[in-house]
Structures are given as C-alpha cells and as structure tokens.
LODO-867275 format. One record per atom (N, C-alpha, C): residue in one letter; x, y, z; residue number from 1. Coordinates in Angstrom, 1 decimal. Example, Ala and Ser with C-alpha at 12.3 -4.5 7.8 and 13.67 -1.06 7.14 Angstrom:
BEGIN
(atom 'a', (13.2, -5.7, 7.8), 1) (atom 'a', (12.3, -4.5, 7.8), 1) (atom 'a', (13.2, -3.3, 7.8), 1) (atom 's', (12.8, -2.2, 7.1), 2) (atom 's', (13.7, -1.1, 7.1), 2) (atom 's', (12.9, 0.0, 7.9), 2) 
//
This chain:
BEGIN
(atom 'x', (0.4, -1.2, 0.0), 1) (atom 'x', (-0.2, -0.1, 0.2), 1) (atom 'x', (0.9, 1.1, 0.1), 1) (atom 'x', (0.8, 2.0, -1.2), 2) (atom 'x', (1.5, 3.2, -1.0), 2) (atom 'x', (1.1, 4.3, 0.0), 2) (atom 'x', (0.4, 4.6, 0.5), 3) (atom 'x', (0.1, 5.1, 1.5), 3) (atom 'x', (0.7, 4.8, 2.9), 3) (atom 'x', (0.7, 3.6, 3.0), 4) (atom 'x', (1.6, 3.3, 4.2), 4) (atom 'x', (3.0, 3.2, 4.3), 4) (atom 'x', (3.5, 3.0, 2.9), 5) (atom 'x', (4.7, 3.2, 2.7), 5) (atom 'x', (5.0, 4.7, 2.9), 5) (atom 'x', (4.3, 5.5, 2.4), 6) (atom 'x', (4.7, 7.5, 2.5), 6) (atom 'x', (4.6, 7.5, 4.0), 6) (atom 'x', (3.7, 6.8, 4.8), 7) (atom 'x', (3.4, 7.1, 6.3), 7) (atom 'x', (4.7, 6.5, 7.1), 7) (atom 'x', (5.0, 5.6, 6.9), 8) (atom 'x', (5.9, 5.1, 7.5), 8) (atom 'x', (7.6, 5.6, 7.3), 8) (atom 'x', (7.6, 6.1, 5.6), 9) (atom 'x', (8.9, 7.2, 5.6), 9) (atom 'x', (9.1, 8.5, 6.2), 9) (atom 'x', (7.7, 9.2, 6.4), 10) (atom 'x', (7.4, 10.2, 7.2), 10) (atom 'x', (7.5, 9.9, 8.6), 10) (atom 'x', (7.3, 8.9, 9.2), 11) (atom 'x', (7.4, 8.7, 10.7), 11) (atom 'x', (9.1, 8.5, 11.1), 11) (atom 'x', (9.8, 7.8, 9.8), 12) (atom 'x', (11.1, 7.6, 10.1), 12) (atom 'x', (12.1, 8.8, 10.3), 12) (atom 'x', (11.3, 9.8, 8.9), 13) (atom 'x', (11.8, 11.5, 8.7), 13) (atom 'x', (11.6, 12.2, 10.2), 13) (atom 'x', (10.7, 11.8, 10.6), 14) (atom 'x', (10.3, 12.6, 12.0), 14) (atom 'x', (11.2, 12.1, 13.1), 14) (atom 'x', (11.6, 10.7, 13.0), 15) (atom 'x', (12.1, 10.1, 14.1), 15) (atom 'x', (13.5, 10.6, 13.8), 15) (atom 'x', (14.4, 10.7, 12.8), 16) (atom 'x', (15.6, 11.0, 12.4), 16) (atom 'x', (15.6, 12.6, 13.0), 16) (atom 'x', (14.5, 13.4, 12.4), 17) (atom 'x', (14.6, 14.9, 12.8), 17) (atom 'x', (14.8, 15.1, 14.4), 17) (atom 'x', (13.8, 14.4, 15.1), 18) (atom 'x', (13.7, 14.6, 16.3), 18) (atom 'x', (15.2, 14.2, 17.1), 18) (atom 'x', (15.8, 13.2, 16.6), 19) (atom 'x', (16.9, 12.6, 17.2), 19) (atom 'x', (17.8, 13.6, 17.1), 19) (atom 'x', (17.9, 14.4, 15.7), 20) (atom 'x', (19.1, 15.6, 15.4), 20) (atom 'x', (18.7, 16.3, 16.5), 20) (atom 'x', (17.6, 17.0, 16.7), 21) (atom 'x', (17.2, 18.0, 17.5), 21) (atom 'x', (17.8, 18.0, 19.1), 21) (atom 'x', (17.4, 16.7, 19.4), 22) (atom 'x', (17.7, 16.0, 20.9), 22) (atom 'x', (19.0, 16.3, 20.8), 22) (atom 'x', (19.8, 15.9, 19.9), 23) (atom 'x', (21.4, 15.9, 19.8), 23) (atom 'x', (21.9, 17.5, 20.3), 23) (atom 'x', (20.9, 18.3, 19.0), 24) (atom 'x', (21.6, 19.6, 19.0), 24) (atom 'x', (21.4, 20.4, 20.3), 24) (atom 'x', (20.2, 19.9, 21.0), 25) (atom 'x', (19.9, 20.6, 22.3), 25) (atom 'x', (20.9, 20.1, 23.3), 25) (atom 'x', (21.3, 18.9, 23.4), 26) (atom 'x', (22.3, 18.6, 24.3), 26) (atom 'x', (23.7, 19.0, 23.9), 26) (atom 'x', (24.1, 19.3, 23.0), 27) (atom 'x', (25.2, 20.0, 22.6), 27) (atom 'x', (25.1, 21.6, 23.3), 27) (atom 'x', (24.0, 21.8, 23.0), 28) (atom 'x', (23.7, 23.4, 23.5), 28) (atom 'x', (23.9, 23.5, 25.2), 28) (atom 'x', (23.0, 22.6, 25.8), 29) (atom 'x', (23.0, 22.5, 27.0), 29) (atom 'x', (24.4, 22.3, 27.4), 29) (atom 'x', (24.9, 21.3, 26.9), 30) (atom 'x', (26.4, 21.1, 27.2), 30) (atom 'x', (27.4, 21.9, 27.1), 30) (atom 'x', (27.3, 22.8, 26.4), 31) (atom 'x', (28.1, 24.1, 25.7), 31) (atom 'x', (27.7, 25.3, 26.9), 31) (atom 'x', (26.5, 25.6, 27.4), 32) (atom 'x', (26.2, 26.4, 28.3), 32) (atom 'x', (26.7, 26.2, 29.7), 32) (atom 'x', (26.9, 24.8, 30.2), 33) (atom 'x', (27.2, 24.5, 31.3), 33) (atom 'x', (28.4, 25.3, 32.1), 33) (atom 'x', (28.5, 26.1, 32.9), 34) (atom 'x', (29.9, 26.6, 33.2), 34) (atom 'x', (30.7, 25.6, 33.9), 34) (atom 'x', (30.5, 24.4, 34.2), 35) (atom 'x', (31.7, 23.5, 34.9), 35) (atom 'x', (32.3, 22.9, 33.6), 35) (atom 'x', (31.4, 22.9, 32.6), 36) (atom 'x', (32.3, 22.2, 31.2), 36) (atom 'x', (33.3, 23.1, 30.4), 36) (atom 'x', (33.6, 24.2, 31.0), 37) (atom 'x', (34.7, 24.9, 30.3), 37) (atom 'x', (36.1, 24.4, 30.6), 37) (atom 'x', (36.6, 23.5, 31.2), 38) (atom 'x', (37.7, 22.9, 31.1), 38) (atom 'x', (37.9, 22.0, 30.2), 38) (atom 'x', (39.2, 22.1, 29.6), 39) (atom 'x', (39.6, 21.1, 28.4), 39) (atom 'x', (39.4, 19.8, 28.7), 39) (atom 'x', (39.8, 19.5, 29.9), 40) (atom 'x', (39.5, 18.0, 30.2), 40) (atom 'x', (38.1, 17.6, 29.9), 40) (atom 'x', (37.1, 18.4, 30.2), 41) (atom 'x', (35.7, 17.9, 30.0), 41) (atom 'x', (35.5, 17.8, 28.5), 41) (atom 'x', (36.0, 19.1, 27.9), 42) (atom 'x', (35.7, 19.1, 26.3), 42) (atom 'x', (36.3, 17.8, 25.5), 42) (atom 'x', (37.7, 17.6, 26.0), 43) (atom 'x', (38.3, 16.3, 25.2), 43) (atom 'x', (37.8, 15.2, 26.0), 43) (atom 'x', (36.9, 15.0, 27.0), 44) (atom 'x', (36.3, 13.5, 27.3), 44) (atom 'x', (35.0, 13.4, 26.8), 44) (atom 'x', (34.5, 14.6, 26.5), 45) (atom 'x', (33.2, 14.4, 25.6), 45) (atom 'x', (33.7, 14.1, 24.1), 45) (atom 'x', (34.8, 14.7, 23.5), 46) (atom 'x', (35.0, 14.5, 21.9), 46) (atom 'x', (35.5, 13.3, 21.9), 46) (atom 'x', (36.1, 12.5, 22.9), 47) (atom 'x', (36.5, 11.2, 23.1), 47) (atom 'x', (35.3, 10.3, 23.2), 47) (atom 'x', (34.7, 10.5, 23.9), 48) (atom 'x', (33.4, 9.7, 23.9), 48) (atom 'x', (32.6, 9.7, 22.6), 48) (atom 'x', (32.3, 10.7, 22.1), 49) (atom 'x', (31.5, 10.8, 20.9), 49) (atom 'x', (32.2, 10.1, 19.6), 49) (atom 'x', (33.9, 10.2, 19.5), 50) (atom 'x', (34.2, 9.9, 18.3), 50) (atom 'x', (34.0, 8.0, 18.4), 50) (atom 'x', (34.5, 7.9, 20.0), 51) (atom 'x', (34.3, 6.4, 20.2), 51) (atom 'x', (33.1, 5.8, 19.9), 51) (atom 'x', (32.0, 6.2, 20.2), 52) (atom 'x', (30.8, 5.6, 20.0), 52) (atom 'x', (30.3, 5.7, 18.6), 52) (atom 'x', (30.7, 6.8, 17.7), 53) (atom 'x', (30.4, 6.8, 16.1), 53) (atom 'x', (31.3, 6.0, 15.3), 53) (atom 'x', (32.6, 6.1, 15.7), 54) (atom 'x', (33.5, 5.3, 15.0), 54) (atom 'x', (33.4, 3.8, 15.1), 54) (atom 'x', (33.3, 3.6, 16.4), 55) (atom 'x', (33.4, 2.0, 16.7), 55) (atom 'x', (32.1, 1.1, 16.1), 55) (atom 'x', (31.2, 2.1, 16.2), 56) (atom 'x', (29.9, 1.5, 15.6), 56) (atom 'x', (30.1, 1.2, 13.8), 56) (atom 'x', (31.0, 1.9, 13.5), 57) (atom 'x', (31.4, 1.3, 12.0), 57) (atom 'x', (32.7, 0.6, 11.8), 57) (atom 'x', (32.9, 0.1, 12.8), 58) (atom 'x', (34.5, -0.8, 12.8), 58) (atom 'x', (35.7, 0.0, 12.5), 58) (atom 'x', (35.6, 1.4, 12.9), 59) (atom 'x', (36.4, 1.9, 12.6), 59) (atom 'x', (37.7, 2.3, 13.7), 59) (atom 'x', (38.8, 1.7, 13.5), 60) (atom 'x', (39.8, 1.9, 14.9), 60) (atom 'x', (40.3, 3.2, 15.0), 60) (atom 'x', (40.3, 3.6, 16.3), 61) (atom 'x', (40.3, 5.1, 16.6), 61) (atom 'x', (41.6, 5.0, 17.1), 61) (atom 'x', (42.2, 6.6, 16.9), 62) (atom 'x', (43.5, 6.8, 17.8), 62) (atom 'x', (43.5, 8.2, 18.2), 62) (atom 'x', (43.3, 8.4, 19.5), 63) (atom 'x', (42.7, 9.8, 20.1), 63) (atom 'x', (43.9, 10.4, 20.9), 63) (atom 'x', (44.7, 11.4, 20.6), 64) (atom 'x', (45.6, 11.8, 21.8), 64) (atom 'x', (45.5, 13.4, 21.5), 64) (atom 'x', (45.9, 14.0, 23.0), 65) (atom 'x', (45.7, 15.6, 23.0), 65) (atom 'x', (47.4, 15.8, 24.0), 65) (atom 'x', (47.9, 16.8, 23.3), 66) (atom 'x', (48.7, 17.3, 24.2), 66) (atom 'x', (48.6, 17.7, 25.7), 66) (atom 'x', (49.6, 17.7, 26.5), 67) (atom 'x', (49.4, 17.9, 27.8), 67) (atom 'x', (49.2, 19.4, 27.9), 67) (atom 'x', (49.7, 20.1, 27.2), 68) (atom 'x', (49.2, 21.9, 26.8), 68) (atom 'x', (48.0, 21.9, 26.6), 68) (atom 'x', (47.2, 21.1, 26.3), 69) (atom 'x', (45.8, 21.3, 25.4), 69) (atom 'x', (45.2, 21.9, 27.0), 69) (atom 'x', (45.4, 21.4, 28.1), 70) (atom 'x', (44.6, 21.3, 29.3), 70) (atom 'x', (44.6, 22.7, 29.6), 70) (atom 'x', (45.8, 23.3, 29.2), 71) (atom 'x', (45.8, 25.1, 29.8), 71) (atom 'x', (44.9, 26.0, 29.1), 71) (atom 'x', (44.5, 25.4, 27.9), 72) (atom 'x', (43.5, 26.4, 26.9), 72) (atom 'x', (42.3, 26.5, 27.6), 72) (atom 'x', (41.8, 27.5, 27.3), 73) (atom 'x', (40.7, 28.1, 28.1), 73) (atom 'x', (39.4, 28.6, 26.8), 73) (atom 'x', (38.3, 28.2, 26.5), 74) (atom 'x', (37.5, 28.3, 25.6), 74) (atom 'x', (36.0, 28.8, 26.2), 74) (atom 'x', (35.7, 29.9, 25.7), 75) (atom 'x', (34.4, 30.6, 26.2), 75) (atom 'x', (33.4, 29.5, 25.7), 75) (atom 'x', (32.0, 29.9, 26.2), 76) (atom 'x', (30.9, 29.1, 25.7), 76) (atom 'x', (30.5, 29.1, 24.2), 76) (atom 'x', (30.7, 30.0, 23.4), 77) (atom 'x', (30.5, 29.9, 21.8), 77) (atom 'x', (31.6, 29.1, 21.2), 77) (atom 'x', (33.0, 29.6, 21.8), 78) (atom 'x', (34.1, 28.8, 21.2), 78) (atom 'x', (34.0, 27.3, 21.7), 78) (atom 'x', (33.7, 27.0, 22.6), 79) (atom 'x', (33.7, 25.5, 23.0), 79) (atom 'x', (32.3, 24.9, 22.1), 79) (atom 'x', (31.3, 25.4, 21.9), 80) (atom 'x', (30.1, 24.8, 21.1), 80) (atom 'x', (30.7, 24.9, 19.7), 80) (atom 'x', (31.6, 25.9, 19.1), 81) (atom 'x', (31.9, 25.8, 17.8), 81) (atom 'x', (32.9, 24.5, 17.5), 81) (atom 'x', (33.9, 24.5, 18.4), 82) (atom 'x', (35.1, 24.0, 18.1), 82) (atom 'x', (34.5, 22.3, 18.3), 82) (atom 'x', (33.5, 22.1, 19.2), 83) (atom 'x', (33.0, 20.6, 19.2), 83) (atom 'x', (32.2, 20.4, 18.0), 83) (atom 'x', (31.6, 21.1, 17.8), 84) (atom 'x', (30.8, 21.1, 16.5), 84) (atom 'x', (31.2, 20.7, 15.4), 84) (atom 'x', (32.7, 21.5, 15.1), 85) (atom 'x', (33.1, 21.2, 13.7), 85) (atom 'x', (34.0, 19.9, 13.9), 85) (atom 'x', (34.4, 19.4, 15.0), 86) (atom 'x', (34.9, 18.4, 15.2), 86) (atom 'x', (33.9, 17.0, 15.1), 86) (atom 'x', (32.7, 17.2, 15.8), 87) (atom 'x', (31.5, 16.5, 15.2), 87) (atom 'x', (31.3, 16.1, 14.0), 87) (atom 'x', (30.9, 17.3, 13.3), 88) (atom 'x', (30.9, 17.1, 12.0), 88) (atom 'x', (31.8, 16.1, 11.1), 88) (atom 'x', (33.2, 16.6, 11.5), 89) (atom 'x', (34.2, 16.0, 10.8), 89) (atom 'x', (34.3, 14.4, 11.2), 89) (atom 'x', (34.0, 14.0, 12.2), 90) (atom 'x', (33.8, 12.8, 12.8), 90) (atom 'x', (32.7, 12.1, 12.1), 90) (atom 'x', (31.8, 12.6, 12.1), 91) (atom 'x', (30.1, 12.2, 11.5), 91) (atom 'x', (30.6, 11.7, 9.8), 91) (atom 'x', (31.7, 12.8, 9.4), 92) (atom 'x', (31.9, 12.5, 7.9), 92) (atom 'x', (32.7, 11.1, 7.6), 92) (atom 'x', (33.5, 11.0, 8.6), 93) (atom 'x', (34.6, 9.8, 8.7), 93) (atom 'x', (33.8, 8.8, 8.8), 93) (atom 'x', (32.8, 8.8, 9.5), 94) (atom 'x', (31.8, 7.5, 9.8), 94) (atom 'x', (30.9, 7.5, 8.7), 94) (atom 'x', (30.7, 8.2, 8.0), 95) (atom 'x', (29.3, 8.1, 6.9), 95) (atom 'x', (30.2, 7.9, 5.8), 95) (atom 'x', (31.2, 8.6, 5.3), 96) (atom 'x', (31.6, 8.4, 3.7), 96) (atom 'x', (33.0, 7.7, 3.8), 96) (atom 'x', (34.1, 7.7, 4.7), 97) (atom 'x', (35.2, 7.3, 4.2), 97) (atom 'x', (35.4, 5.7, 4.1), 97) (atom 'x', (34.4, 4.8, 4.6), 98) (atom 'x', (34.9, 3.7, 4.7), 98) (atom 'x', (36.4, 3.3, 5.0), 98) (atom 'x', (37.1, 4.0, 6.1), 99) (atom 'x', (38.4, 3.7, 6.6), 99) (atom 'x', (38.4, 2.7, 7.4), 99) (atom 'x', (39.7, 2.1, 7.6), 100) (atom 'x', (40.0, 1.2, 8.8), 100) (atom 'x', (40.2, 2.0, 10.2), 100) (atom 'x', (41.1, 3.2, 9.9), 101) (atom 'x', (41.2, 4.0, 10.9), 101) (atom 'x', (41.2, 5.5, 11.0), 101) (atom 'x', (41.0, 6.2, 12.1), 102) (atom 'x', (40.8, 7.5, 12.3), 102) (atom 'x', (41.9, 7.9, 13.0), 102) (atom 'x', (42.7, 9.0, 13.1), 103) (atom 'x', (43.5, 9.6, 14.0), 103) (atom 'x', (43.1, 11.1, 14.3), 103) (atom 'x', (42.7, 11.0, 15.6), 104) (atom 'x', (42.4, 12.6, 15.9), 104) (atom 'x', (43.2, 13.0, 17.0), 104) (atom 'x', (43.7, 14.1, 16.7), 105) (atom 'x', (44.9, 14.6, 18.0), 105) (atom 'x', (44.7, 16.1, 17.9), 105) (atom 'x', (44.9, 16.4, 18.9), 106) (atom 'x', (44.7, 17.9, 19.5), 106) (atom 'x', (46.0, 18.3, 20.3), 106) (atom 'x', (46.2, 19.6, 19.5), 107) (atom 'x', (47.5, 20.3, 20.2), 107) (atom 'x', (47.6, 21.6, 20.3), 107) (atom 'x', (48.2, 22.0, 21.1), 108) (atom 'x', (48.3, 23.7, 21.9), 108) (atom 'x', (49.7, 24.1, 21.5), 108) (atom 'x', (50.0, 25.1, 20.7), 109) (atom 'x', (51.3, 25.8, 20.6), 109) (atom 'x', (51.0, 27.2, 20.2), 109) (atom 'x', (52.0, 27.8, 20.8), 110) (atom 'x', (51.6, 29.4, 20.7), 110) (atom 'x', (50.4, 30.2, 20.4), 110) (atom 'x', (49.7, 30.1, 21.3), 111) (atom 'x', (48.5, 30.6, 21.4), 111) (atom 'x', (47.5, 30.2, 20.2), 111) (atom 'x', (47.8, 28.7, 19.9), 112) (atom 'x', (46.8, 28.2, 19.2), 112) (atom 'x', (46.5, 27.0, 19.4), 112) (atom 'x', (45.3, 26.9, 19.0), 113) (atom 'x', (44.7, 25.3, 19.4), 113) (atom 'x', (44.6, 24.6, 18.0), 113) (atom 'x', (44.8, 23.2, 17.9), 114) (atom 'x', (44.9, 22.7, 16.5), 114) (atom 'x', (44.3, 21.4, 16.6), 114) (atom 'x', (43.4, 21.1, 15.9), 115) (atom 'x', (42.7, 19.6, 15.9), 115) (atom 'x', (43.0, 18.9, 14.6), 115) (atom 'x', (43.6, 17.8, 14.6), 116) (atom 'x', (43.7, 17.1, 13.3), 116) (atom 'x', (42.7, 15.9, 13.4), 116) (atom 'x', (42.0, 15.6, 12.3), 117) (atom 'x', (41.0, 14.4, 12.2), 117) (atom 'x', (41.5, 13.9, 10.6), 117) (atom 'x', (42.0, 12.7, 10.6), 118) (atom 'x', (42.7, 12.1, 9.5), 118) (atom 'x', (42.3, 10.7, 9.5), 118) (atom 'x', (41.7, 10.2, 8.0), 119) (atom 'x', (41.4, 9.2, 8.2), 119) (atom 'x', (42.2, 8.5, 7.0), 119) (atom 'x', (42.2, 6.8, 7.1), 120) (atom 'x', (42.9, 6.3, 5.6), 120) (atom 'x', (41.8, 5.7, 4.6), 120) (atom 'x', (40.9, 6.6, 4.6), 121) (atom 'x', (39.6, 6.0, 3.7), 121) (atom 'x', (39.8, 6.5, 2.3), 121) (atom 'x', (38.3, 6.4, 1.8), 122) (atom 'x', (37.9, 6.5, 0.0), 122) (atom 'x', (38.8, 8.1, -0.3), 122) (atom 'x', (38.7, 8.6, 0.5), 123) (atom 'x', (39.0, 10.4, 0.1), 123) (atom 'x', (38.1, 10.7, -0.7), 123) (atom 'x', (37.9, 11.9, -1.4), 124) (atom 'x', (37.0, 12.8, -2.3), 124) (atom 'x', (37.7, 14.0, -2.9), 124) (atom 'x', (37.5, 14.4, -4.0), 125) (atom 'x', (37.8, 15.6, -4.8), 125) (atom 'x', (37.4, 16.8, -3.8), 125) (atom 'x', (38.3, 17.5, -3.1), 126) (atom 'x', (37.7, 18.6, -2.3), 126) (atom 'x', (37.2, 19.7, -3.2), 126) (atom 'x', (37.7, 20.0, -4.4), 127) (atom 'x', (37.3, 20.9, -5.4), 127) (atom 'x', (36.0, 20.8, -5.7), 127) (atom 'x', (35.5, 19.3, -6.0), 128) (atom 'x', (34.4, 18.8, -6.7), 128) (atom 'x', (33.1, 18.7, -5.6), 128) (atom 'x', (33.3, 18.9, -4.3), 129) (atom 'x', (32.7, 18.6, -3.1), 129) (atom 'x', (31.6, 19.7, -3.2), 129) (atom 'x', (30.1, 19.2, -3.1), 130) (atom 'x', (29.0, 20.2, -2.5), 130) (atom 'x', (29.5, 20.3, -1.0), 130) (atom 'x', (28.5, 21.3, -0.8), 131) (atom 'x', (28.6, 21.4, 0.8), 131) (atom 'x', (27.7, 20.5, 1.6), 131) (atom 'x', (27.3, 19.6, 0.8), 132) (atom 'x', (26.2, 18.5, 1.5), 132) (atom 'x', (26.7, 17.9, 2.7), 132) (atom 'x', (28.3, 17.8, 2.9), 133) (atom 'x', (28.7, 17.1, 3.9), 133) (atom 'x', (29.1, 18.0, 5.0), 133) (atom 'x', (28.4, 19.1, 5.4), 134) (atom 'x', (28.8, 20.1, 6.1), 134) (atom 'x', (29.8, 20.9, 6.0), 134) (atom 'x', (30.3, 20.8, 5.2), 135) (atom 'x', (31.7, 21.4, 5.0), 135) (atom 'x', (31.6, 23.0, 5.1), 135) (atom 'x', (30.4, 23.7, 4.4), 136) (atom 'x', (30.4, 24.6, 4.6), 136) (atom 'x', (29.9, 25.4, 6.1), 136) (atom 'x', (29.2, 24.5, 6.7), 137) (atom 'x', (29.0, 24.8, 8.5), 137) (atom 'x', (30.3, 24.6, 8.8), 137) (atom 'x', (31.2, 23.8, 8.7), 138) (atom 'x', (32.7, 23.9, 9.1), 138) (atom 'x', (33.3, 25.0, 9.1), 138) (atom 'x', (33.2, 25.5, 7.6), 139) (atom 'x', (34.0, 26.8, 7.5), 139) (atom 'x', (33.4, 27.9, 8.3), 139) (atom 'x', (32.2, 27.8, 8.2), 140) (atom 'x', (31.5, 29.0, 9.0), 140) (atom 'x', (31.9, 29.2, 10.5), 140) (atom 'x', (31.8, 28.1, 11.1), 141) (atom 'x', (32.3, 27.8, 12.4), 141) (atom 'x', (33.8, 28.2, 12.7), 141) (atom 'x', (34.6, 27.6, 11.8), 142) (atom 'x', (36.1, 27.9, 11.7), 142) (atom 'x', (36.1, 29.6, 11.8), 142) (atom 'x', (35.2, 30.0, 10.6), 143) (atom 'x', (35.6, 31.6, 10.6), 143) (atom 'x', (34.9, 32.6, 12.0), 143) (atom 'x', (33.9, 31.9, 12.6), 144) (atom 'x', (33.3, 32.6, 13.9), 144) (atom 'x', (34.5, 32.4, 15.0), 144) (atom 'x', (35.4, 31.2, 14.9), 145) (atom 'x', (36.4, 31.1, 15.8), 145) (atom 'x', (37.4, 31.9, 15.2), 145) (atom 'x', (37.8, 32.5, 14.6), 146) (atom 'x', (38.8, 33.5, 13.7), 146) (atom 'x', (40.0, 32.1, 13.4), 146) (atom 'x', (39.7, 31.0, 13.1), 147) (atom 'x', (40.7, 30.3, 12.7), 147) (atom 'x', (40.3, 29.8, 11.0), 147) (atom 'x', (41.5, 29.0, 11.1), 148) (atom 'x', (41.6, 28.2, 9.8), 148) (atom 'x', (41.2, 26.8, 9.9), 148) (atom 'x', (40.1, 26.1, 8.5), 149) (atom 'x', (40.0, 25.0, 8.3), 149) (atom 'x', (40.5, 24.6, 7.1), 149) (atom 'x', (41.3, 23.5, 7.0), 150) (atom 'x', (41.9, 23.0, 6.1), 150) (atom 'x', (41.3, 21.5, 5.8), 150) (atom 'x', (41.0, 21.2, 4.6), 151) (atom 'x', (40.3, 19.9, 4.2), 151) (atom 'x', (41.4, 19.5, 3.4), 151) (atom 'x', (42.3, 18.6, 3.4), 152) (atom 'x', (43.1, 18.1, 2.5), 152) (atom 'x', (42.4, 16.3, 1.9), 152) (atom 'x', (42.4, 16.2, 0.9), 153) (atom 'x', (41.7, 14.7, 0.5), 153) (atom 'x', (42.1, 14.7, -1.1), 153) (atom 'x', (42.2, 13.6, -1.3), 154) (atom 'x', (42.1, 13.1, -2.8), 154) (atom 'x', (41.6, 11.7, -2.9), 154) (atom 'x', (40.7, 11.3, -4.3), 155) (atom 'x', (40.3, 10.0, -4.0), 155) (atom 'x', (41.3, 8.8, -3.9), 155) (atom 'x', (41.0, 8.0, -2.8), 156) (atom 'x', (42.0, 7.1, -2.7), 156) (atom 'x', (42.8, 7.4, -1.8), 156) (atom 'x', (42.9, 8.3, -1.2), 157) (atom 'x', (44.0, 9.0, 0.0), 157) (atom 'x', (43.5, 9.1, 1.1), 157) (atom 'x', (42.3, 8.9, 1.2), 158) (atom 'x', (42.1, 9.2, 2.6), 158) (atom 'x', (41.7, 11.1, 3.1), 158) (atom 'x', (41.3, 11.5, 4.1), 159) (atom 'x', (41.0, 12.8, 4.3), 159) (atom 'x', (41.5, 13.2, 5.6), 159) (atom 'x', (42.1, 14.4, 5.7), 160) (atom 'x', (42.7, 15.1, 6.7), 160) (atom 'x', (41.9, 16.6, 6.7), 160) (atom 'x', (41.3, 16.6, 8.1), 161) (atom 'x', (40.7, 17.7, 8.5), 161) (atom 'x', (41.5, 18.4, 9.8), 161) (atom 'x', (41.9, 19.9, 9.4), 162) (atom 'x', (42.7, 20.5, 10.2), 162) (atom 'x', (42.0, 22.0, 10.5), 162) (atom 'x', (41.6, 22.0, 12.0), 163) (atom 'x', (41.0, 23.2, 12.4), 163) (atom 'x', (42.1, 24.0, 13.3), 163) (atom 'x', (42.6, 25.0, 13.0), 164) (atom 'x', (43.6, 25.9, 13.7), 164) (atom 'x', (43.2, 27.1, 13.9), 164) (atom 'x', (42.6, 27.5, 15.6), 165) (atom 'x', (42.3, 28.5, 15.9), 165) (atom 'x', (43.1, 29.1, 17.5), 165) (atom 'x', (43.1, 30.7, 17.2), 166) (atom 'x', (43.7, 31.5, 18.6), 166) (atom 'x', (43.2, 31.2, 19.6), 166) (atom 'x', (43.9, 31.1, 20.6), 167) (atom 'x', (43.3, 31.0, 21.7), 167) (atom 'x', (44.3, 31.7, 22.9), 167) (atom 'x', (43.6, 31.8, 24.1), 168) (atom 'x', (44.3, 32.4, 25.2), 168) (atom 'x', (45.3, 31.5, 25.9), 168) 
//
C-alpha cells in the first residue's frame, strides 16, 4: 500500500529529525554549563563521541591530546563551535570514508589550538565536493572561531581535516 509506505517514511523522517534536534539541544545545554569549560571535560566529550560513532562502523580510533591543551580556555561559543566542527568531521569519517582507522590529535602551541582528524579512507575531490557533508558549516564555524579550516583529500588517499584557532 503506497500510503502506508509514505506514512512510514514520514515517521522515519520525523524520528531522524527529532533525534538530530535532541542531539543539538544536548550540545547546546552542554556548552552552556559553566563547569564544562575545562579542556579536560571537552576532550572527554570528544573522545566519547568519536568512540561511539566510529566503533559502530568498525573504525579503529587513535585519540591523543597534548598536555598543554589542558591549559587552554575556551568560552561558551568557542566551546560549542570547536566541538561542532569536530563532530561534523567525525560524522563524515563514519558516513563516507569507509576507512579502517581514524587518528584524532589535539595540540596547543603558541596561542593556537590545533585539531587534526585524519582517516585512511576513500577520500574525495575537495574542489568538486558540494557543501552537503557540512563542509560549509564547518567553514562558518572556523571563521567565527577566527581560525582556519583545511581539508586535504584525494580520491583513494583518505582525508585530513585541520582546524587551527587562536586561543589565550
């Protein structure tokens, strides 16, 4: 019955949308909480997110952060934007890369915070990519962090996303 198929498609769509809204709310609530302003808390959330998303796709994950990162302070907006760029990049690895392994590194040097997410997957042509995989969102967030977002990828060679932002 066509109506039943349509109805169940709508219900799935509503389910997906509410799932995304709940996640977005969760991210906002987390970002607003003052006791989440330590980098330890941010890193813990990042590690937890990456592990749950990537392990579900059998992608091996190596997560590392410099000691110095713990001294970095991000305000509420920075915290949210930094986490959401990270989240988008990890979701892309899970959805599109077909990779075996992802390496996530966070480093702090000379008043900059650098996030690198690298996979050994199928890669893509950066110039031909539409902004469908949230690349536009990531660029906007990087800009509001006054930082730079670099995406390096070639078909067959995996993808590296680097976010480099100024911090105190």
